[in-house]
C-alpha positions as CSV (number, residue, x, y, z in Angstrom):
1,X,-57.7,-91.5,-52.8
2,X,-60.3,-88.8,-53.2
3,X,-59.8,-86.1,-55.9
4,X,-58.3,-83.0,-54.2
5,X,-60.3,-79.9,-54.1
6,X,-57.4,-78.0,-55.4
7,X,-53.6,-77.7,-55.3
8,X,-51.5,-75.4,-53.1
9,X,-47.9,-74.6,-53.7
10,X,-45.8,-74.5,-50.5
11,X,-42.6,-72.4,-50.8
12,X,-39.8,-73.3,-48.5
13,X,-36.3,-71.8,-48.2
14,X,-33.1,-73.2,-49.6
15,X,-30.9,-71.1,-47.4
16,X,-29.2,-72.8,-44.5
17,X,-26.7,-70.3,-43.0
18,X,-27.6,-67.7,-40.4
19,X,-25.6,-64.8,-41.7
20,X,-22.0,-64.8,-40.5
21,X,-22.8,-66.5,-37.2
22,X,-21.7,-69.9,-38.3
23,X,-25.1,-71.3,-37.2
24,X,-27.5,-73.2,-39.3
25,X,-31.0,-72.1,-40.2
26,X,-33.7,-73.0,-42.8
27,X,-37.4,-73.5,-42.8
28,X,-39.2,-73.6,-39.5
29,X,-40.9,-77.0,-39.0
30,X,-44.2,-76.0,-37.3
31,X,-44.7,-73.2,-39.9
32,X,-44.7,-75.9,-42.6
33,X,-46.4,-78.7,-40.7
34,X,-49.4,-76.9,-39.3
35,X,-50.6,-75.2,-42.5
36,X,-49.9,-78.5,-44.3
37,X,-52.1,-80.4,-41.8
38,X,-54.9,-77.8,-42.1
39,X,-54.9,-77.6,-45.8
40,X,-54.6,-81.3,-46.5
41,X,-57.3,-82.2,-44.0
42,X,-59.5,-79.7,-45.8
43,X,-59.0,-81.7,-49.0
44,X,-56.2,-79.7,-50.8
45,X,-53.1,-81.3,-52.4
46,X,-49.8,-79.7,-51.6
47,X,-46.6,-79.4,-53.8
48,X,-43.3,-78.3,-52.4
49,X,-40.9,-75.9,-54.1
50,X,-37.7,-74.1,-53.0
51,X,-35.6,-71.4,-54.7
52,X,-32.8,-73.8,-55.6
53,X,-34.8,-77.1,-55.6
54,X,-33.6,-80.3,-54.0
55,X,-33.4,-80.8,-50.2
56,X,-34.9,-78.2,-47.9
57,X,-32.9,-77.3,-44.8
58,X,-34.8,-77.0,-41.5
59,X,-33.9,-74.8,-38.6
60,X,-32.4,-77.1,-36.0
61,X,-34.2,-75.3,-33.2
62,X,-37.5,-76.0,-34.8
63,X,-36.8,-79.7,-34.7
64,X,-36.4,-79.8,-30.9
65,X,-39.4,-81.1,-28.9
66,X,-41.9,-80.8,-31.8
67,X,-45.6,-80.7,-31.1
68,X,-47.7,-83.6,-32.1
69,X,-48.7,-82.2,-35.5
70,X,-45.1,-81.3,-36.4
71,X,-43.8,-84.7,-35.2
72,X,-46.3,-86.5,-37.4
73,X,-45.3,-84.4,-40.4
74,X,-41.5,-84.9,-39.8
75,X,-41.8,-88.7,-39.2
76,X,-43.9,-89.2,-42.4
77,X,-41.3,-90.7,-44.8
78,X,-43.4,-89.9,-47.9
79,X,-43.4,-86.2,-46.9
80,X,-39.7,-86.3,-46.0
81,X,-38.9,-87.8,-49.4
82,X,-40.7,-84.9,-51.1
83,X,-38.8,-82.4,-49.0
84,X,-35.5,-83.9,-50.1
85,X,-36.5,-83.4,-53.8
86,X,-38.4,-80.2,-54.1
87,X,-38.8,-78.7,-57.5
88,X,-37.4,-75.4,-58.8
89,X,-39.7,-72.5,-59.5
90,X,-38.7,-72.1,-63.1
91,X,-40.6,-75.2,-64.1
92,X,-43.9,-74.3,-62.4
93,X,-47.2,-73.6,-64.2
94,X,-49.2,-71.1,-62.2
95,X,-52.3,-72.5,-63.8
96,X,-51.9,-75.7,-61.7
97,X,-52.4,-73.9,-58.4
98,X,-55.3,-72.4,-56.4
99,X,-53.0,-70.9,-53.8
100,X,-49.4,-70.2,-52.8
101,X,-48.1,-70.4,-49.2
102,X,-44.7,-69.1,-48.1
103,X,-43.5,-70.9,-45.0
104,X,-41.2,-69.1,-42.6
105,X,-37.8,-69.7,-41.0
106,X,-34.9,-67.2,-41.0
107,X,-33.5,-68.7,-44.2
108,X,-36.2,-67.0,-46.2
109,X,-34.7,-63.6,-45.5
110,X,-31.8,-64.4,-47.7
111,X,-33.4,-66.2,-50.7
112,X,-37.1,-65.4,-50.9
113,X,-37.1,-61.8,-52.0
114,X,-34.9,-62.2,-55.1
115,X,-36.6,-65.2,-56.7
116,X,-38.2,-63.7,-59.9
117,X,-39.7,-67.1,-60.9
118,X,-41.5,-67.4,-57.6
119,X,-42.7,-63.8,-57.9
120,X,-44.1,-64.4,-61.3
121,X,-46.0,-67.6,-60.2
122,X,-47.3,-65.8,-57.1
123,X,-48.6,-62.8,-59.1
124,X,-50.2,-65.1,-61.7
125,X,-52.0,-67.3,-59.1
126,X,-53.3,-64.2,-57.3
127,X,-54.5,-62.5,-60.5
128,X,-56.3,-65.7,-61.5
129,X,-58.3,-65.5,-58.3
130,X,-56.1,-67.7,-56.1
131,X,-55.1,-67.2,-52.5
132,X,-51.7,-66.2,-51.2
133,X,-50.6,-67.0,-47.7
134,X,-47.4,-66.5,-45.7
135,X,-46.3,-66.8,-42.0
136,X,-43.6,-65.3,-39.9
137,X,-40.6,-64.7,-42.1
138,X,-42.5,-66.1,-45.1
139,X,-43.8,-62.7,-46.1
140,X,-40.2,-62.0,-47.3
141,X,-41.4,-63.8,-50.4
142,X,-44.1,-61.2,-51.0
143,X,-41.8,-58.1,-50.9
144,X,-41.1,-58.0,-54.6
145,X,-44.2,-59.5,-56.1
146,X,-45.5,-57.1,-58.7
147,X,-48.9,-57.3,-60.3
148,X,-49.6,-56.8,-64.0
149,X,-50.5,-53.1,-63.4
150,X,-47.1,-52.5,-61.9
151,X,-48.3,-52.3,-58.3
152,X,-46.8,-54.2,-55.4
153,X,-49.0,-57.1,-54.2
154,X,-48.7,-55.8,-50.6
155,X,-49.2,-52.1,-51.4
156,X,-52.2,-50.8,-49.4
157,X,-52.9,-54.2,-48.0
158,X,-53.1,-55.2,-44.3
159,X,-50.4,-57.7,-43.5
160,X,-48.5,-59.3,-40.6
161,X,-45.0,-60.7,-40.3
162,X,-42.3,-61.4,-37.7
163,X,-41.8,-58.1,-35.9
164,X,-38.7,-56.0,-35.1
165,X,-39.5,-56.6,-31.4
166,X,-39.5,-60.4,-31.9
167,X,-36.3,-60.2,-34.0
168,X,-34.6,-58.3,-31.1
169,X,-36.0,-60.8,-28.6
170,X,-34.2,-63.7,-30.4
171,X,-31.1,-61.5,-30.8
172,X,-31.1,-61.7,-34.6
173,X,-32.0,-58.1,-35.5
174,X,-28.4,-57.4,-36.4
175,X,-28.0,-60.7,-38.2
176,X,-30.8,-60.7,-40.7
177,X,-30.2,-58.7,-43.9
178,X,-33.2,-56.4,-43.2
179,X,-36.1,-56.1,-40.8
180,X,-39.2,-57.6,-42.4
181,X,-42.0,-55.5,-40.9
182,X,-40.1,-52.3,-42.0
183,X,-39.5,-53.7,-45.5
184,X,-43.2,-54.5,-45.9
185,X,-44.1,-51.0,-44.9
186,X,-41.6,-49.6,-47.3
187,X,-43.5,-51.4,-50.1
188,X,-46.7,-49.7,-48.9
189,X,-48.2,-52.5,-46.8
190,X,-50.2,-51.7,-43.6
191,X,-48.3,-53.8,-41.1
192,X,-50.3,-54.9,-38.0
193,X,-49.0,-56.8,-35.0
194,X,-49.8,-58.4,-31.7
195,X,-47.6,-58.7,-28.6
196,X,-44.4,-60.6,-29.3
197,X,-45.0,-64.4,-29.9
198,X,-48.7,-64.1,-29.6
199,X,-50.9,-65.5,-32.5
200,X,-51.9,-62.8,-35.0
201,X,-53.4,-63.6,-38.4
202,X,-54.5,-61.0,-40.9
203,X,-56.7,-61.7,-43.9
204,X,-57.1,-59.0,-46.5
205,X,-59.3,-60.5,-49.2
206,X,-57.3,-63.3,-50.8
207,X,-54.0,-62.4,-49.0
208,X,-53.4,-64.1,-45.6
209,X,-50.5,-63.4,-43.4
210,X,-49.4,-64.4,-39.9
211,X,-46.9,-62.9,-37.4
212,X,-45.0,-65.8,-35.9
213,X,-44.9,-69.6,-35.3
214,X,-48.0,-69.6,-33.1
215,X,-49.9,-68.1,-36.0
216,X,-49.2,-71.0,-38.4
217,X,-52.4,-73.0,-37.8
218,X,-54.6,-69.8,-38.1
219,X,-53.0,-68.9,-41.4
220,X,-53.9,-72.3,-42.8
221,X,-57.4,-72.0,-41.5
222,X,-57.8,-68.5,-43.0
223,X,-56.4,-69.7,-46.3
224,X,-59.0,-72.5,-46.4
225,X,-61.8,-70.0,-45.7
226,X,-60.5,-67.7,-48.5
227,X,-60.1,-70.6,-50.9
228,X,-63.7,-71.7,-50.3
229,X,-65.0,-68.2,-50.7
230,X,-63.1,-67.9,-53.9
231,X,-64.7,-71.1,-55.2
232,X,-61.4,-73.0,-55.1
């Protein structure tokens, strides 16, 4: 096996309950599979982490009629074994990573914002010249990342994420604990958007974000470009 160009940390949710609805949620398959496909094809190794470690729950809806890339990912037993045994963020060494990617899925809204260990790793990777990416609800993991100068990572930066309009369209605007686009703006981010469920990828230097599931491949591609420009 060829030596990888670098190593990317994929952050997936541990949360599997959709508020008080009684429904299941978790990571969104295509938002994991497509960036994984792009980055590994580009020569990067990927490690999986989740806030609680262990098995990652997946949103049942994202497993229905998966596209070819998502199906290949889901049916790869080696990958599935790793998804059943993700590490916890407290044991991570930021120096091992050239980038961090936060995958989406509604579960992230409950457990990504409060993981101080993930915030520390993300800030350290970024300040060491690495690339940070997130898609859909994944930017929830960026909300409370604070840099060494005390500023928020997203402050003054152009970002994208799942929009209030999209949340209303899936009738979950009153279920999620907060509205992500609004929370990003409260942290000083400059949130941009496309029409609901249309691809929209934003790259602001070494920070790459995407609006929704159709943006997942583009986020992976923009991360590869940013990594290569950063000499990673």
